[in-house]
N, C-alpha and C positions, 0 to 999 in steps of 0.2 A: 159630571166631571169630563173635561175634554181630554182626549188621549192624543198621543203622538200621531196616530192614524188620522184623527180628525184634523189636526193641524196640517198634516201633509195634504189631505184632501182639499182643505180650504186654500192652501198655498197654490195647489195645482189649478183650482178653479179660478183664482185671481189671475194667475199667469195666462190662462186660456182667454180670460176676458180682456186683459191688456193686449194680447196678440191679435184678437179679433178687432179690437178698437184700432190698433196700429195698422192693420191691413187696410181698413177703411180710410182712416185719416191720412196715412202716408200716400195712398193712391190718389186721393183728392188733392193733396198738397203738391205732389209731383206733377199732376196735370196742370195745376195753376202756375207753378214755377217754370215749367217747361216753355211756356209761351213768352218768357223773358228772353229767350234765345231764338236764333234762326236755324235751329237744327231740324233736319227732315224727319228723323225717326226718334220717337220717345224711347228711352231705355226701359228695359224691364226692371221690375222692383222685387227685391227679396229682403226679408226681415230675418235677422239672425241675432243670436247672443254674440256680441263683439266685446272682448274684454278691454281693449285699449283705444277704441275709437268710436265715433258716432256714426261714421259711414265710410264707404269706399266705393270706388267705381272700377269696374273691370272692363277694359277695352275689348278684350277678346270676345266677350259675350254681350257687350253693350248693356250691362246690368249694374244698377245701383243697389248696394247692400246698405241697409240701415239697421242700426242697433235697436233692438226692441225696447230698450230702456228709454229711448228718445221720446216715446209716447208720453212720458211723464213730464215733458217739457212743454212750454207754451208753443202756440202755432208759429209765432215769429222766429223762435229758435229752431223749430223743425224746418221751416222755410230756409233758414240760414244754412243748415246742414245740406239740404237738398240742392240749393243753389251752388254751394261749394262743390258738391259732387258733380253737378251739371257742368261746371267750369272745367272739370277734368276731361270732359269729352273733347274739348279743344286743346287743352294743355295738360299733359300727363304729370308734369313736375310742378312743385310749388316754386315757380320762378316769377320774375317780374311780370311776364305776360299773363300768367295765371292770376296774379293779384290785381293787375290792371283790369282784367275782365271781371273778376269778383267785385272790385270796387265800382265798376260801371253798372253792375246789376244790383248791387246791394251796398250803398255807400256806408251804412252803419255796421258793416260786417264785424269790425273789430270789437265794438261794444257788445254785439250779440254773442260773439265767441267767448268773450270774458264772462259775461253773465251766465252762459250755459255751463261753462267749466266750473264756475264757482257754485252754481245752484245744484247741480246734479253730481258732479265728480269730486268736488272739493279741491280741484286743481286741474292743470292742463293735461290733456291727453297727448301723449307723445307717439309719433309715428316712427316706423323703423328707420326712416331717413333723418331722424332727429328734428323734424319739424313738428309743430303743434297744430292741432285743430281746435 
């Protein structure tokens, strides 16, 4: 008979496996996506539990944070989030210049965004500035 302790241990092992896989996959995908841009320095990568977003970019440290749950998505959806965050290096806000850059690097971004939201979140992720990712 499985106990609560067994269940907790299995859950912990699965989370550790996902995190290890996320570190490898996200690093590889960041390297691949980075070359779509003419940036000089690749941002650092951090993986966190993010409750309301797939990713974020912090200018002060030149670091992209990705939600560890994103590892459950397809590669093309992971690439969408990474490219979205890479666009924030040039444009901090979700303004027309930001979306023009995103569109130029990933023309099908809107479809990917919708697919990602529906497949893993069940709906759109809302940012503090009331925009959606």
